[in-house]
N, C-alpha and C positions, 0 to 999 in steps of 0.2 A: 735712447740708442736702439732699443729693441724695435720701436716703430719705424725708425730710420733704416732698419735692417743691418745695423752695425754690430749687433750681438747675435742676430739670426740671419746670416747671409742668404740672399736669394740665389737660386740655381740657374736663373736665366735673366736676360735683360727685360723681357716683357713682365716677368714676375716682379722684378725690382721696381719698374716704373708703374706697375699697377698699384704698388703699396706707397711709394714716395711721390708719385705723380710726375715729378720733374727733377732733373739734375742740371744745375747751372753749367753752361757749356760755351761761353764766349771764348774760352781757352780750352781747346780740345784736350790738351795734356792734363789740365786740371780736372776736366770732366772724367777722363780715364781714371785718375786717382780716386775720384768719388765713387765710380763704379767698382773699382778694385776693392775698396774698403767695405762694400755692401754686398758682394757676391762671392761665390766660390765656384771654381772651375771655369771662370770666364777670363779670357785674355784680351789684350788690346786688339789683336787681330779679329776676335769675335765682335768687338765693338765696331771696328771699321766695316766689317762685313755686314753687320746689321744696318749701319747707316747707308751703305751702298744698296742694299736690298729695299730700303725704306721701311723695315720693321721698326726701327727707331728713327725718329725725325728730329732734326736739329733746326730750331726756329725761334723767333721772338715770342716770348710768353710773359711771365711775371715781370712787372716793372719795365717791360721793353727789353730786358736782357735775354740773351740767347740761352735756350735750355734744350735738354733732351726730353722728348716725350714719346710715349707709345703712339703708333700710327692711329690707334683707335681713339685717342684723346685729343689729337691735334685740332680737328675741326671745331669742337665746342670750346676748347680753351682759347684758341686764337679768336674765334668769333666773340667771346666774352671779354677778353682782355685787349684785343687789338684796337678798338676805338679810343680807349683811354691812352694807349701808347702812342697812337697817331696824333692825338690832340696835344700830348705832352711835348712832342718834338716839332710842332708846326712852325714855330717862330724860327728855329734853326734851319728848317728846310727852306723857308722863304729867304733867309739870309744867303742861302746857297743857290738861289734862283729856281728852286723846286716848288713852283706855285702849284696850287691844286690842279690846274689844267695840265701842267707839265707832268705831274705825277699820274694823273688819270691816263694821259696818252702813253706814258712809259709802261704802265701796267698792261694796257692793251698790247703794246709792242712786245713786252716780255712773253705774253701768251703766244705770240707769233714766232719769236726768234729762239725761245728756249726749247728746242726740239731734242736736246740731249744735255747731260750735265756739263756745265761750263764754268770755268774760273772767272773771277770778277773782270780781269782785263779782256777776256774774250767776249763777255757780255757787253762791256762798254763799247767794244768795236761793233758788235752786231746791232746794238741800239742806235749807234751813229749811222749805220747803213740804212736804217729805216726812219731817219729823221729826228732821233732823240739824242742830241749831242750832250755829252757830259765831260767835264774836265777830269781826266783819269788821275791827275795829281792832287785833286781836291777831295774833301770828305763827301762830295755830292753822291758818287756811286754807292757808298756805304749807306748813306741816309735814304737813298731811293730804294735800295734793296731791303732795308729795314721796313720802309713803308709798305712795300709789296708783301713782305712776310707778314706784317700785321694785318694786311688785307686778306691773308690766307691764299696768296697766289704762288709764292715761292717758298722753298725751304733750302737749307744748306746741308751739304755733306761735310766731309773733313775739310775740303778746300774748294768745293764746287757748289753751284746752285742748280736746282731743278724745279720744275713746276710741281706744285702740290695738288694732287687729285682732289676734286671737289665732290662732296657727298651731301645730298639733300636730306631733309628731315628735321624734326623738332630737336633743338639742342638744349642741353642742361644750362642752368643759370648759376647765380651766385650761391644759392643754397648747396648745390652739388659740389661746387668748388670748395666751399667751406667744409663740407663733410670730408672731402678728400684731403684737404689741408690738415684737419684735426686728426685724421687717421695717422698721419705721419708726424705731426708736431704737437698734438694736444698733450697736456692742457696748455692752452694759449689764449691770449686775450683777443678781443675784437681789433684792438690797435695792432697787435702782432699780425693778424690776418690782413689788415688793410695795408700795412707796410710791406708784407711779403708779396701780396698780389698786385699792388699798384693801382687798384680800383679806387674810384672816388669814394670818400667816406659815406656820402649819402646813399650810394648804391649798396654799399656793404651793410649799412644799418637797415635798409629796407629789405634786403634779401637774406640776411644771416638767419639760420634756422634755430633761433633761441629755444623754441618749444620742444626740440628734439634732443637737446643737449643737457649735460649736467655741469653745473658751475661749482668750482672749488676755489681754494685760496690762490691758485696760480692761473686761473682762467677756465675756459670752457673745454670740455672733452666729450667724446662719444660715450654713451651709457655703458658699453661693454669694456671700455678701456680700464686697465688697472695698472698698478705699479709693478715694475720688474725688480727682481732681486739683484743686488749688487754682486758682481762676480769678478771684478778686477779686469774686465775686458779692456784692452788697449787698442786704439785705432789712430793711425797717422792720417790725418785729413789734409788735403791740399788746399791751395788758394781758392777762394770763392766757394768753399764748400757750403752746401745748403744747411748743414747742421746748425751753424750760427746765423746764416742769412734768413732762416725761417722766423726770426723774432725781432721785434723792435727793441724790446728790453731783454738784454742777454745776461743780466747779473746772476741769475740762477746757474748759468753755464760757465760764465767767465768772470772771475774776480775783477772788478774795475781797476784794481791796482796793477793787474797784469795785462789789461787790455792794450796798452801801447805796444806790447811785444807781439801781439797777435793781429791787431787791426791796423790796416793802412790808414792814411790820413782821411780818406773818404768813408771809412768804416767797413771796407771790404775785408773779410778774413784772409790772413796769410796762413801758410802751413802751420798746423798746430796738432798737439797730441791730446786726445780725449780719453779719460778713464772714468768709467761709471758715470757718464753724463757730465763730467766737469773737465774743462780745459786745464791741463796741468803742465803744459810745456809748449814750446815752439820748436820747429825743426827747419832745416834747410839742407840742400845738397852742397857739398864742398869736395871737389876733386874726386868724384866718384864715390863719396861716402855720405852717410846721413849724420848730421850733427844736431843733437838735441839740446836745447836749453830748458832745463827742468825747473819748474817752480812749484811742484807738488809731488806727492809720491806716485811713482810709475813702476809697476812690477817689472823687474828686469827681464825675466824670461819672455813675458808677453811682448815687451818692447823689442827685444832682439828678433822675435819672430816677425813682427810688423816691419822692421827695418829690412829684413831679407825679402819680404813680400814686395815692398816698394821698389827695391833695387831690381827685382826680377821683372817688374811690370815695364814693358817697353812698347 
């Protein structure tokens, strides 16, 4: 929780993303809840403004899922993860008529037509005007834009797309991604990192910086990392939160008996309550209130404060 800034809230979005690297953001509302739980003095308006300015970038990253990243981290993270993400979805693109040639032409067209932030329907219209026709009622536009994002060409705001500026120079590789991951999630296993990143296992094994790390009973960690004191800190985390998504094996955080209350059928986390690193409840909104289903001890005063904070975030 400390490394995830859940007990030591960041005072800015760049500070947060420097430490946790990425916040899952295919659902902008869920991303806002993740930011709320890890920062102090930041509002939803601040997050939207940072996306509009480009200080925070929303694009495809780990496992091909959409994440929030610092502008400074986008180039190397996308360059490292994009090829695997593109390969993973190639069969589906072909089913939709998005051949490699069509995708290449579409990427060139995007560089031409994306002169301002545009919503997906506007982009589909402009692409059609330059000879790249897509069925607006099919998944094809979404898959094409994901392909372009994994190529490092476009990124998303709250509801629009824009070109992603290119920067040249040598980019970090698997070892740096592993260091950044362990700063936020360690101790963790190589399997946890592979699952979180979506990189091929052979690439991970070849690039993981084993000689720089300390191995313990629960996996690898950075040499300076140490245990935090338990202090009863309560956090209400939203759906798709990275706290659980950072691991393949979540049993240390979530009792398997309670997993069905917290994880959807595909394993994606639903809203949950974390206390001292353990999931002790699930929560949901009902008629303007927060309803908590508790299956472990949750300090009442801390819970009440968190509920008020979630309700105030808009």
